[in-house]
C-alpha positions in Angstrom: 154.3 -33.3 51.4 154.6 -32.8 54.9 157.2 -35.1 56.9 155.7 -35.0 60.8 157.2 -38.4 61.3 159.0 -41.2 60.3 159.8 -44.4 61.4 163.3 -45.8 62.7 165.5 -46.5 59.7 166.7 -49.1 60.7 163.8 -51.2 59.6 162.3 -50.6 56.1 158.6 -51.7 56.0 158.1 -51.0 52.1 155.1 -51.4 50.0 154.4 -51.8 46.6 150.7 -52.5 46.2 150.4 -49.4 43.8 152.7 -50.8 41.5 153.5 -54.8 42.4 150.0 -55.4 43.8 148.3 -53.3 40.5 149.5 -56.4 38.2 147.1 -58.7 39.9 144.9 -59.7 37.3 141.1 -58.0 38.1 143.0 -54.7 39.2 142.5 -51.6 37.4 143.5 -48.8 39.4 142.5 -45.4 39.0 145.1 -42.1 39.9 142.3 -41.5 42.4 142.3 -45.1 43.4 145.8 -44.9 43.8 145.8 -41.9 45.7 143.4 -43.5 48.3 144.8 -46.6 48.8 148.4 -44.1 49.3 146.6 -42.3 51.9 145.1 -45.6 53.9 148.9 -47.3 53.9 150.2 -43.9 55.2 147.9 -43.8 57.8 149.1 -47.7 58.7 152.1 -46.2 59.1 154.6 -48.1 56.2 157.8 -46.4 55.5 157.6 -46.4 52.2 155.3 -46.3 49.4 156.0 -47.5 45.8 153.9 -45.6 43.6 154.4 -46.5 39.9 156.8 -46.0 37.0 156.4 -42.3 35.5 157.5 -41.8 32.7 156.7 -45.6 31.6 152.7 -44.8 31.5 151.0 -41.2 31.7 148.6 -42.8 34.8 151.7 -43.1 37.2 153.4 -39.6 35.9 149.8 -38.0 36.9 150.1 -40.1 39.8 152.9 -38.3 41.2 152.2 -34.9 39.7 148.8 -35.0 41.8 150.5 -36.8 44.8 153.2 -33.6 45.4 149.8 -31.5 45.6 147.5 -33.8 47.4 149.2 -36.4 49.5 150.0 -34.7 52.8 151.7 -38.2 54.2 152.9 -38.3 57.9 154.5 -41.0 58.4 155.7 -42.8 54.2 158.0 -41.3 51.5 157.1 -41.9 48.1 159.2 -44.5 45.8 159.3 -44.0 42.1 160.2 -47.4 40.5 162.5 -47.5 37.4 165.2 -49.6 35.3 168.5 -48.7 35.0 169.6 -47.2 32.2 169.7 -48.5 28.5 173.2 -50.6 27.5 175.5 -49.1 25.6 174.2 -45.3 26.6 175.1 -42.6 29.5 172.5 -42.5 32.7 173.0 -38.4 32.6 171.1 -38.8 29.0 168.7 -41.3 29.6 165.0 -39.9 29.3 163.3 -42.8 31.8 165.9 -41.9 34.2 165.2 -38.3 33.8 161.5 -38.9 34.4 162.3 -40.3 37.9 164.2 -37.5 39.1 161.2 -35.2 37.3 158.9 -37.3 39.3 160.2 -35.3 42.5 160.1 -38.7 44.4 162.7 -38.7 47.1 163.4 -41.9 47.0 164.1 -44.3 43.6 163.6 -48.1 42.9 166.0 -49.1 40.0 165.4 -52.9 38.9 168.4 -54.1 37.9 169.2 -57.9 36.3 171.5 -60.5 38.4 170.7 -63.2 36.7 173.4 -64.0 33.9 170.9 -65.4 31.4 168.4 -62.4 31.6 171.2 -60.1 31.0 172.5 -61.8 28.0 168.8 -63.1 26.7 166.6 -60.2 27.9 169.1 -57.1 27.8 170.9 -58.6 25.1 174.0 -57.0 26.8 177.5 -58.6 28.5 177.8 -59.2 32.0 180.3 -56.2 32.8 177.9 -53.7 30.8 175.0 -54.5 32.8 177.3 -54.0 35.7 178.1 -50.5 34.2 174.8 -49.8 33.9 174.1 -50.6 37.6 177.1 -48.3 38.9 176.1 -45.5 36.5 172.4 -45.0 36.8 173.0 -45.7 40.9 175.5 -43.0 41.0 173.3 -40.3 38.7 170.6 -40.4 40.8 172.5 -40.5 43.9 174.3 -37.2 42.4 170.7 -35.7 42.2 170.1 -36.0 45.7 167.6 -39.0 45.4 168.0 -42.1 48.0 168.2 -45.3 45.8 167.1 -48.9 46.5 167.8 -51.7 43.8 165.5 -54.4 42.7 167.8 -57.7 41.7 165.5 -59.1 39.5 165.7 -63.3 39.8 168.2 -62.6 42.0 167.8 -66.5 44.0 167.4 -67.9 40.6 170.6 -65.9 39.3 172.6 -66.9 42.6 172.0 -70.6 42.0 172.8 -70.2 38.3 176.0 -68.1 38.7 176.7 -67.1 41.9 179.7 -65.1 41.9 177.9 -62.6 39.2 174.8 -62.3 41.5 177.3 -61.5 44.2 179.0 -58.7 41.5 175.8 -56.9 41.0 175.1 -56.8 44.7 178.8 -55.3 45.7 178.3 -52.9 42.4 175.0 -51.4 43.4 176.2 -51.2 47.3 179.4 -49.3 46.2 177.8 -47.1 44.1 175.6 -45.9 47.1 172.6 -47.9 46.9 171.2 -48.1 50.4 169.2 -50.9 50.1 170.2 -54.1 48.0 166.9 -55.9 47.6 166.9 -59.5 46.7 164.0 -60.4 45.0 162.5 -64.5 44.5 160.7 -63.0 41.2 159.4 -66.4 40.1 158.4 -67.3 43.6 159.9 -70.5 43.8 162.1 -70.4 46.9 161.7 -71.8 50.0 162.1 -70.2 53.7 165.4 -72.7 54.3 166.8 -71.7 50.8 166.3 -67.8 51.4 167.3 -68.0 54.6 170.8 -69.6 53.7 171.3 -67.3 50.5 170.5 -64.2 52.6 173.2 -64.9 55.1 176.0 -65.5 52.4 174.9 -62.4 50.9 175.3 -60.8 53.4 178.6 -62.1 55.0 180.3 -61.9 51.6 178.7 -58.2 50.5 178.5 -56.2 53.5 175.7 -54.6 52.1 172.3 -53.6 53.6 169.6 -56.1 52.1 166.2 -56.4 51.4 163.4 -59.0 50.2 160.7 -59.2 47.7 159.0 -62.5 47.6 156.4 -63.5 44.9 153.8 -66.4 46.3 154.1 -68.9 43.8 154.8 -71.4 46.4 152.3 -70.1 49.1 155.8 -69.3 51.1 155.9 -65.4 50.4 155.3 -64.3 54.1 157.6 -67.3 55.3 160.1 -66.0 52.9 160.3 -62.8 53.8 160.5 -63.5 57.7 163.2 -65.9 57.1 165.1 -63.3 55.1 165.0 -61.2 58.5 166.1 -63.9 60.4 169.0 -63.9 58.2 169.7 -60.6 58.6 167.5 -58.2 55.8 166.3 -55.2 57.1 164.2 -54.1 54.4 160.9 -56.1 53.7 158.9 -55.5 50.1 155.2 -56.5 50.8 151.5 -55.8 49.2 148.5 -55.2 51.0 146.4 -58.7 51.0 148.7 -60.0 49.2 147.9 -58.4 45.7 150.2 -59.0 42.8 151.2 -60.8 39.9 150.0 -64.5 39.5 149.2 -65.4 42.9 150.3 -62.6 44.5 153.3 -61.2 46.7 154.4 -61.0 50.1 151.4 -60.0 52.1 151.6 -56.8 54.0 149.6 -57.3 57.0 150.9 -60.7 57.9 154.3 -59.6 57.7 154.1 -57.0 60.1 152.2 -59.1 62.6 154.8 -61.2 62.8 157.3 -58.8 62.9 155.5 -56.8 65.4 153.7 -59.5 67.7 156.1 -62.5 67.2 159.2 -61.0 66.9 158.6 -57.8 68.8 160.3 -55.5 66.3 158.7 -52.1 66.4 158.0 -51.8 62.3 154.9 -49.1 62.8 154.3 -46.0 64.4 152.6 -46.3 68.3 149.1 -47.8 67.7 148.9 -48.3 64.3 148.9 -52.1 64.5 145.5 -51.9 65.9 144.6 -50.3 62.4 145.4 -53.2 60.8 142.1 -54.8 59.9 140.1 -51.8 59.1 143.0 -50.9 56.5 143.1 -54.3 54.9 139.2 -54.4 54.4 139.5 -50.3 53.3 141.9 -51.1 50.7 140.5 -54.4 49.2 137.2 -51.8 48.9 139.0 -49.5 46.7 140.2 -52.2 44.3 136.7 -53.4 44.3 137.6 -57.1 45.4 136.1 -58.7 48.2 138.2 -59.0 51.5 139.3 -62.9 52.2 137.6 -63.5 54.9 140.3 -66.2 55.8 143.3 -64.1 55.4 145.5 -64.2 58.8 144.9 -61.3 61.4 142.6 -59.4 59.4 139.9 -62.0 57.6 136.6 -61.9 59.2 136.9 -65.7 59.9 140.3 -65.1 61.2 139.5 -65.7 65.1 135.9 -67.5 64.4 135.5 -70.9 67.0 133.3 -73.1 65.3 133.8 -76.8 67.2 132.5 -77.5 70.6 135.8 -78.8 72.3 137.2 -75.1 71.1 134.2 -73.4 72.7 134.7 -75.4 75.7 138.2 -74.2 75.9 137.9 -70.4 75.0 134.8 -70.3 77.8 137.5 -70.7 80.3 140.3 -68.9 78.9 140.3 -67.1 75.1 144.1 -67.3 74.8 143.7 -71.2 74.7 142.9 -71.8 70.8 144.0 -68.1 69.7 147.4 -67.2 68.8 146.9 -63.5 69.8 144.5 -61.7 71.6 142.4 -60.4 68.1 142.1 -56.6 69.3 145.7 -56.1 68.9 145.1 -56.1 65.3 141.7 -54.7 65.1 139.8 -57.9 64.6 137.5 -59.4 66.8 136.5 -63.4 68.5 133.3 -64.8 67.0 131.3 -67.8 67.8 129.9 -69.6 65.0 126.7 -71.8 65.8 126.2 -74.7 64.1 125.4 -78.3 64.3 129.3 -79.1 66.1 128.4 -76.7 69.1 128.2 -77.8 72.4 126.2 -76.0 75.3 129.8 -73.6 75.6 129.2 -72.8 72.1 126.1 -71.2 72.7 126.7 -69.8 76.1 129.7 -67.7 74.1 127.6 -66.7 71.3 124.7 -65.5 73.5 127.1 -63.8 76.0 128.3 -62.3 72.1 124.6 -61.6 71.4 123.6 -59.9 74.8 122.4 -63.1 76.3 123.6 -64.9 79.6 122.8 -68.3 79.1 125.6 -69.6 81.9 123.0 -69.5 84.8 120.3 -71.7 83.0 121.5 -75.2 81.7 118.4 -76.0 80.5 117.7 -72.9 78.6 121.0 -73.1 76.9 120.3 -77.2 76.3 117.0 -76.6 74.5 119.0 -73.9 72.1 121.5 -76.6 71.2 119.3 -79.3 70.8 116.9 -77.0 68.5 120.3 -75.9 66.2 121.5 -79.2 65.9 117.7 -80.1 64.6 117.3 -77.4 62.2 121.2 -77.6 61.0 119.8 -81.5 60.1 117.0 -79.7 57.8 119.9 -77.6 56.1 119.9 -74.7 57.8 123.5 -72.9 58.7 123.9 -70.3 61.4 127.4 -69.7 61.3 126.6 -67.5 58.3 123.3 -66.1 59.3 123.6 -64.6 62.8 120.3 -62.6 62.6 118.4 -66.0 62.4 120.6 -67.8 65.3 119.5 -64.4 67.6 115.9 -65.0 66.8 116.2 -68.7 67.5 117.6 -67.8 70.6 114.9 -64.9 71.5 112.4 -67.9 70.7 113.9 -69.8 73.2 114.3 -67.3 76.1 110.6 -66.3 75.2 109.2 -69.4 74.8 107.4 -67.8 71.3 108.2 -66.4 68.2 109.0 -62.7 67.6 105.9 -61.7 65.1 105.2 -57.9 64.1 102.5 -59.5 61.7 100.4 -62.7 61.4 100.7 -64.2 57.5 97.9 -65.6 56.1 99.2 -66.3 52.7 101.5 -65.3 50.0 101.7 -66.4 46.3 103.6 -65.5 43.3 103.0 -65.6 39.4 105.7 -65.3 36.7 104.3 -64.8 33.0 106.1 -65.0 29.8 104.6 -62.9 26.8 104.5 -63.5 23.2 107.9 -61.4 22.5 109.5 -63.0 25.3 108.7 -60.3 28.4 108.7 -62.3 31.8 106.6 -60.7 34.6 106.5 -61.5 37.9 104.4 -60.1 40.5 103.8 -61.7 44.1 100.6 -60.8 46.5 100.8 -61.3 50.1 97.8 -61.2 52.8 98.6 -60.7 56.6 97.5 -59.0 59.5 99.3 -56.4 61.3 98.1 -54.3 64.4 94.4 -55.7 64.0 94.5 -55.1 60.5 94.3 -57.6 57.7 96.6 -56.5 54.5 96.6 -57.2 51.0 99.5 -55.8 49.1 100.9 -56.8 45.6 104.5 -56.1 44.3 106.5 -56.7 40.9 109.8 -57.4 41.1 112.4 -58.7 37.9 112.0 -62.3 39.8 109.5 -63.7 42.0 111.5 -63.3 45.2 112.0 -59.6 44.4 108.2 -59.2 43.5 107.7 -60.8 47.2 110.0 -58.6 49.1 108.0 -55.4 47.4 104.8 -57.0 48.4 105.9 -57.5 51.8 107.2 -54.1 51.8 104.1 -52.2 50.6 101.9 -54.6 53.2 103.6 -53.2 56.0 105.6 -49.6 55.2 102.4 -48.1 56.7 103.1 -49.7 59.8 106.6 -49.9 60.0 108.0 -46.7 58.2 111.5 -48.0 59.3 111.2 -51.0 56.5 112.1 -47.9 53.8 116.2 -47.9 55.5 116.0 -51.4 54.4 117.8 -53.2 51.7 118.5 -56.6 50.3 122.4 -56.5 49.8 123.4 -60.0 49.0 121.7 -63.3 48.1 122.8 -66.9 47.5 121.1 -69.8 46.9 122.7 -73.4 47.6 121.2 -76.4 46.7 121.4 -78.8 49.7 123.1 -82.6 48.9 121.5 -85.8 49.6 118.4 -85.1 47.0 118.0 -84.9 43.5 117.1 -82.5 40.7 114.5 -80.4 41.1 113.1 -81.6 43.8 116.1 -81.0 45.8 115.9 -78.9 49.2 117.3 -75.3 49.0 118.9 -72.9 51.5 118.8 -69.4 51.0 121.2 -66.7 52.5 119.9 -63.1 52.6 122.1 -60.3 53.4 120.0 -56.7 54.7 121.4 -53.9 55.4 119.5 -50.2 57.3 122.5 -48.0 55.9 124.5 -48.7 58.9 124.8 -52.2 59.7 124.2 -55.2 58.2 122.6 -58.7 59.1 122.2 -62.3 57.7 119.6 -64.4 57.9 118.8 -68.3 56.3 115.7 -70.0 54.7 115.5 -73.7 54.1 112.5 -75.0 52.2 111.3 -77.4 49.1 111.8 -74.7 46.8 113.8 -71.1 46.5 110.9 -69.0 46.5 109.9 -70.5 50.1 113.2 -70.5 50.8 113.5 -66.9 50.3 110.2 -66.0 51.7 111.6 -67.4 55.4 114.7 -65.6 54.8 112.9 -62.7 54.3 111.0 -62.9 57.2 113.6 -63.1 59.7 115.5 -59.7 58.0 112.4 -57.9 58.3 111.6 -59.2 62.0 115.0 -58.7 62.9 115.5 -55.1 61.4 112.4 -54.0 63.3 113.5 -55.3 66.4 117.3 -54.0 65.9 115.6 -50.2 65.1 114.0 -50.4 68.7 110.2 -51.9 68.1 108.8 -54.9 70.2 107.2 -57.2 68.8 105.0 -58.0 71.5 103.4 -54.1 71.6 
């Protein structure tokens, strides 16, 4: 691992996605996954990446072995996690501490008990012996040339139960040579005002360099982390996208965003903040979880505006309804068009799509009226930008863009005697002056329709071969009952490079799906550079 550049050691951004974040329900990281995430975190510019617990499980041991050969970290140092030596033993003879040294990691984080009841009930040892375990373990690792951070587990609960003993643990670690003593809100039950008060007290009494590790059980992990920094902590432990056990950990991206933008504290290398959104989404892909659309700073909806009042102000100055310029974190502003839209919303959305509506008030008014009328029928355009752009083109051109003229379609679902169900669709249409009849089979009526439409059009429009339906959502709309309810279908499509979303609403799911499919194909062909008028 080559050290090219490091962030200023006066403040640490410490990421524990590969260890604590991996404890989230539904996350199961392979060694290859962990290596990929480590590269992303290093690219983002964190100072420390906690890779796991070597010696405790084979996967983490393999990670450190492969990391030494395969990772070329430019900004971060790898950290191995473990525990203080066993009660009654010696650090120099402890096999788990030996495994930490053997990992080759230049930094070691040791978890230590700082709550008196945990010492007596979980470790089943004395308070004095626990202090000796901390001292002996830190001094041993320091003698091995390792930098040592101490995680004081359950510190805040321990401080409340027995302040003097919790402070003794901090003092002992500090005097033994620990570079940072991390105060852990392990149960996640603290609030910012309490964190600020306790961190300030510990700093004043012990003089140790302090860090903060906050779980999010009260929804305050980011706020608690920032409160600790306000009180003097100079080391923050976080996970990408807030992954972690139970409800998660302090989210790396809002913490860094607040420190860099709100506190004007440089905690990342120059230019890395603008990579925040991309890195967040890339890590979500590796762990196979859908990125949270409403995550601060990096969410797809973080700078999305829907209300007409907001749009009117944003048209004058985008900063009036945005706390930062989204480009600072690699995100973008989006205008949502819905039944709440006014003329300003439509003008801004049109501009986003490449249409200048500001000089034609009648046109903008017609689009607003059309949107409200359609959404009253059940359509939603905030989730279907492609369908909205087609609606906008309709109003600009005065007619509907069509690459073909539909004559009819039909679907048949058939169940055989042994339970097999077949689905067949037939589409009849006119394209380029030629009548086409095509049949398709699929695992459902909508899939069969998709196959039939492709078969009818691919000879004329070979671009369709690149199109793929990647997501399909059905919603039964409120206000009607049972099988007679109206249905809304949202379809997401891709051409392998970009994706787009379309919507259809009808009295049944197949008809609604057909409308969404038609929009998807039409929009995709327009994106491919074809002109419906030709």
